[in-house]
C-alpha positions in Angstrom: 146.0 107.2 146.2 148.7 109.2 144.6 152.3 107.8 144.8 155.5 109.8 144.5 158.3 108.6 142.2 161.7 109.8 143.3 165.1 110.1 141.6 166.7 106.6 142.3 170.3 106.0 143.3 171.5 103.9 140.4 175.2 103.6 141.5 177.2 103.8 144.6 178.7 107.2 143.6 175.5 108.8 142.3 174.4 111.9 144.2 172.2 113.5 141.5 170.7 112.4 138.2 169.6 113.9 134.9 166.3 112.9 133.3 167.6 112.4 129.7 164.2 111.3 128.2 160.7 110.9 129.4 158.9 107.9 127.8 155.5 108.8 129.3 153.6 112.1 129.3 151.2 113.6 131.8 147.9 111.8 131.5 149.4 108.6 130.2 148.4 105.3 131.9 151.5 103.7 133.5 151.7 100.0 134.4 154.2 98.4 136.8 157.3 97.6 134.8 156.7 100.2 132.1 159.7 102.2 130.9 159.1 105.5 132.5 162.3 107.5 131.7 166.0 107.3 130.9 168.2 108.6 133.6 171.8 109.8 133.1 174.0 108.9 136.1 177.7 109.7 136.6 178.7 106.7 134.6 175.9 105.7 132.1 172.4 106.4 130.8 170.1 103.8 132.3 166.5 102.8 131.8 164.2 103.5 134.7 161.1 101.3 135.0 158.0 102.2 137.1 157.5 100.3 140.3 154.0 101.7 140.6 150.9 101.9 138.4 148.4 104.6 137.7 148.0 107.7 135.6 151.0 110.0 135.3 149.7 113.1 137.1 152.8 115.2 137.4 156.3 115.5 136.0 158.6 117.4 138.3 161.8 117.3 136.4 162.2 118.3 132.7 164.4 116.6 130.2 168.0 117.6 130.7 167.5 118.8 134.2 169.6 117.6 137.1 168.2 116.9 140.6 169.5 115.3 143.8 168.8 111.6 144.6 165.4 111.2 146.4 163.9 114.3 144.7 160.4 114.0 143.4 160.5 113.4 139.6 156.9 112.3 139.1 153.6 111.5 140.7 151.3 108.6 139.8 147.7 108.2 140.9 144.1 108.1 139.8 142.9 110.3 136.9 141.8 113.7 138.2 143.2 113.1 141.7 144.3 116.3 143.6 148.1 116.3 144.2 148.5 119.9 145.5 148.8 118.7 149.1 151.7 116.3 148.1 153.5 119.0 146.3 153.1 121.5 149.1 154.3 119.0 151.7 157.4 118.2 149.6 158.1 121.9 149.1 157.8 122.5 152.8 160.0 119.6 153.7 162.7 120.8 151.2 162.5 124.3 152.6 162.8 123.1 156.1 165.8 120.9 155.4 167.7 123.7 153.7 166.7 126.6 155.9 169.4 128.0 158.2 169.0 127.3 162.0 168.7 130.5 164.1 169.1 130.3 167.8 166.2 131.9 169.7 168.5 133.8 172.0 170.4 135.4 169.2 169.2 138.9 168.1 168.1 139.0 164.5 169.0 142.1 162.5 166.9 143.0 159.5 169.1 143.3 156.5 168.1 145.1 153.3 170.0 143.8 150.4 170.8 145.8 147.4 168.7 144.7 144.4 170.5 142.3 142.3 171.1 143.1 138.6 168.8 141.2 136.4 170.4 138.8 133.9 170.1 140.2 130.4 170.7 137.9 127.5 172.7 139.4 124.6 170.3 137.7 122.1 166.8 137.1 123.4 164.6 135.3 120.9 162.4 133.4 123.3 164.7 130.4 123.8 166.4 131.6 127.1 164.9 131.1 130.5 164.9 133.5 133.4 168.1 132.1 134.8 169.9 132.5 131.5 169.8 128.8 130.4 168.8 128.0 126.8 165.6 125.9 126.6 166.3 123.0 124.3 165.8 119.3 124.2 168.8 117.0 124.9 168.8 115.8 121.3 168.7 119.4 120.0 171.6 120.4 122.3 173.7 117.5 121.1 172.9 118.2 117.4 173.7 121.9 117.9 177.0 121.1 119.6 178.0 118.7 116.7 177.1 121.4 114.1 178.6 124.3 116.0 175.2 126.1 116.3 174.7 128.7 119.0 171.3 127.7 120.5 170.7 131.2 121.9 170.4 132.6 118.3 167.5 130.2 117.4 163.8 130.7 117.8 162.4 127.5 119.2 159.3 126.0 117.8 158.6 123.7 120.8 156.5 124.4 123.9 157.4 127.7 125.4 159.9 128.5 122.7 161.9 125.3 123.4 164.5 124.5 120.7 163.8 121.0 119.3 165.3 118.7 116.6 163.2 120.3 113.8 164.8 123.7 114.6 168.3 122.3 114.2 167.4 120.5 111.0 166.0 123.7 109.5 168.8 126.0 110.6 170.4 128.1 107.9 173.8 129.8 108.6 173.3 133.6 108.3 175.2 135.2 105.4 176.9 137.6 107.8 178.3 134.7 109.8 179.9 132.9 106.9 183.2 134.8 107.2 185.3 134.9 110.4 186.3 138.3 111.7 190.1 138.5 112.2 190.9 138.7 115.9 187.4 138.2 117.1 187.1 136.4 120.5 184.6 133.6 121.0 184.0 130.7 123.3 181.4 128.1 124.2 180.3 127.2 127.7 179.4 123.5 128.0 177.4 122.2 131.0 179.4 119.7 133.1 178.0 116.2 132.7 177.3 114.0 135.7 180.2 111.7 134.8 182.6 114.6 134.6 181.5 115.9 138.0 182.1 112.6 139.7 185.5 112.1 137.9 186.5 115.6 139.2 185.3 114.9 142.7 186.8 111.4 143.1 190.2 112.1 141.5 190.6 115.4 143.4 189.9 113.5 146.7 192.4 110.8 145.7 195.1 113.2 144.6 194.8 115.5 147.7 194.1 112.8 150.2 196.3 109.9 149.2 200.1 110.7 149.3 201.2 109.5 145.8 204.6 108.4 144.7 205.6 107.0 141.3 207.9 104.2 140.0 208.8 103.7 136.4 210.5 100.8 134.6 211.5 100.2 131.0 210.4 96.8 129.5 212.1 95.1 126.6 209.2 94.1 124.4 211.1 92.1 121.7 209.9 88.7 123.0 206.4 90.1 123.6 206.2 91.3 120.0 207.3 87.9 118.7 205.0 85.9 121.0 202.0 88.0 120.2 202.6 87.6 116.5 202.7 83.8 116.9 199.6 83.7 119.1 197.6 85.8 116.6 198.5 83.4 113.8 196.2 80.9 115.5 192.6 80.7 114.3 190.1 82.9 116.1 192.8 84.5 118.3 193.3 88.2 118.7 195.7 89.2 121.5 196.7 92.9 122.1 199.7 94.2 124.0 197.2 95.5 126.5 195.9 92.0 127.1 199.5 90.9 127.9 199.9 93.8 130.4 196.6 92.9 132.1 197.5 89.2 132.4 201.1 90.0 133.6 199.7 92.5 136.2 197.2 89.9 137.5 199.9 87.3 138.0 202.2 89.8 139.6 199.5 91.0 142.0 199.1 87.4 143.3 202.8 87.4 144.2 202.6 90.9 145.7 199.3 91.3 147.7 200.3 94.6 149.2 199.8 96.2 145.8 196.4 94.5 145.5 195.1 96.4 148.6 192.9 99.3 149.8 193.2 101.9 152.5 190.0 101.8 154.7 191.1 104.3 157.3 191.5 102.1 160.4 192.4 99.0 158.4 194.2 98.0 155.2 192.4 95.4 153.1 194.6 92.8 151.4 192.5 91.3 148.6 193.0 87.7 147.8 191.1 88.0 144.5 192.3 90.0 141.6 189.7 92.3 139.9 191.5 94.6 137.4 189.8 97.8 136.2 190.6 98.9 132.7 190.3 102.7 132.0 188.2 103.3 128.9 187.9 106.8 127.3 184.3 107.8 126.4 182.9 111.1 125.1 182.0 112.5 128.6 185.2 111.3 130.3 186.5 108.0 131.7 184.9 104.7 132.7 186.7 101.8 134.4 184.9 98.5 133.7 186.3 95.5 135.7 187.7 92.2 134.6 187.0 89.9 137.5 189.3 87.1 138.7 191.7 88.2 136.0 194.5 85.9 137.2 192.4 82.8 136.4 191.6 83.8 132.8 193.6 83.1 129.6 194.9 85.8 127.4 192.1 85.1 124.9 189.4 85.3 127.6 190.9 88.6 128.8 191.0 90.1 125.3 187.4 89.1 124.5 186.1 90.5 127.9 188.0 93.8 127.6 186.7 94.4 124.1 183.2 93.7 125.2 183.4 95.9 128.2 185.0 98.7 126.3 182.3 98.6 123.6 179.5 98.6 126.1 181.2 101.5 128.0 181.3 103.6 124.8 177.6 102.8 124.1 176.6 103.6 127.7 175.3 100.1 128.2 177.4 99.1 131.3 175.5 98.1 134.5 176.8 99.0 138.0 178.1 95.4 138.5 180.4 96.1 135.5 182.3 98.9 137.1 182.4 98.1 140.8 184.8 96.0 142.9 188.2 96.8 141.2 191.3 96.0 143.3 193.8 97.4 140.8 193.6 99.6 137.7 195.4 99.9 134.4 195.4 103.0 132.2 196.9 102.6 128.7 197.6 105.5 126.5 200.2 103.8 124.3 197.8 103.6 121.4 197.6 107.4 121.4 201.4 107.8 120.9 202.1 108.6 124.6 205.5 107.2 125.6 205.2 107.8 129.4 202.8 109.3 131.9 201.6 109.2 135.5 198.0 108.4 136.6 196.0 109.3 139.7 195.2 106.3 142.0 191.6 105.1 141.4 189.9 104.6 144.8 189.5 102.2 146.4 192.7 100.8 144.8 196.1 101.5 146.3 197.8 101.5 142.9 197.3 102.2 139.3 199.6 101.3 136.4 200.1 103.8 133.6 201.2 102.1 130.3 203.0 104.0 127.5 203.5 103.0 123.9 206.3 100.8 122.4 209.2 102.9 121.1 212.0 101.7 118.8 215.2 103.0 120.4 218.9 102.0 120.5 219.6 99.5 123.3 222.7 97.7 124.5 222.7 93.9 124.3 225.7 91.8 124.9 227.9 94.9 124.7 226.5 95.9 121.3 224.2 98.8 120.5 221.3 97.3 118.6 217.7 98.4 117.7 215.3 97.6 120.5 211.6 97.9 121.4 211.0 99.5 124.8 207.8 100.1 126.7 207.7 102.3 129.8 205.2 101.6 132.6 204.7 103.8 135.7 203.1 102.6 138.9 201.3 105.3 141.0 201.1 104.2 144.7 199.2 105.3 147.7 202.1 105.6 150.3 199.7 104.9 153.1 199.5 101.3 151.9 202.5 100.7 149.6 206.2 101.4 150.2 208.8 102.0 147.6 210.4 98.6 147.9 207.1 96.8 147.6 206.2 98.8 144.5 209.6 98.1 142.9 209.3 94.4 143.6 205.9 94.3 141.9 207.3 96.1 138.8 210.2 93.7 138.6 207.8 90.7 138.6 205.6 92.4 136.0 208.7 93.2 133.9 209.8 89.5 134.1 206.4 88.3 132.8 206.3 90.8 130.0 209.9 90.0 128.8 209.2 86.3 128.9 205.5 85.9 127.9 205.7 82.1 127.7 205.8 82.1 131.6 202.2 83.5 131.5 201.0 80.5 129.7 202.1 77.9 132.2 
């Protein structure tokens, strides 16, 4: 009997998924546990193994297409089995769930809508579908974007005029396009990735739901610079300034549990454990892998774990357990030359720490103006959970640890 394969929910924030690659074709034999497809979620591209076995009778979602969770993406069954009834039933269920409800007592007026103008592609060479989207494989789209090639100008050699890798490899720039016309306007529309959609949704909800306020302190980094240099002279040791910030934040959070909290509507959750999320920039946006029980780990352990998580984030190899459960978040843009910035609170956290770079500036010490190394950090707080005095106390503790790194080793 035919069995339906639906788009799985692969993370807690996933509402729809994109089939990046099919590893089976219609007519192929599929066994339980076989790699069926690769699915792009809001945070990573993950392998999807089949839980059923049989012949792949139907593929309902093409590569690069986004569909909601629980939508039919494939049907497995016996070779030659009729699946029309399943497809019709699913279509009817979908129509019923989206159809507007009309009260029987309400009069219904017939409306005649003006015909809609058909979409006309400026260049139509067989690669554009009816809705105006270019038909191309995900790999071809990526290669075209990297090389600056307009897909709509290509004649695809794949099924139905689909642009594939071979078409990009064989592309030759037209002679007329070599020169750039002075003053000519141009632009490229890029589809929004699943990750960018979720980032936009979650941060907009945070910014416009949680009342933010911001606190900034300047930290004297002279001792931190000297301490880090000595620690990195030890064999097999590599400590970054970010590792020092992570460790200092973890210890400060243990002393100020109100910062290590979450707003849950009717309750405020005070977390006894410290799980710090580290914001990592990737091509599609931002991921926040989590260092768990951060306060119990040494600087070396934190550094090793952060580098491993950051590497897997950029390679899209993180699993849901790697990015869930944060109680506090750190975003560091110091390595990009940013001196100071504010960050948006990352739910469910009540606070996020924005870390700037170290600047050499004149400072006053013992009544004398001398060269100094200053790093500014800004704490963004959800005012529903954290008050100004609590945030200030946390930053003062963090500052104390950073200016006296030896206290973090005790």
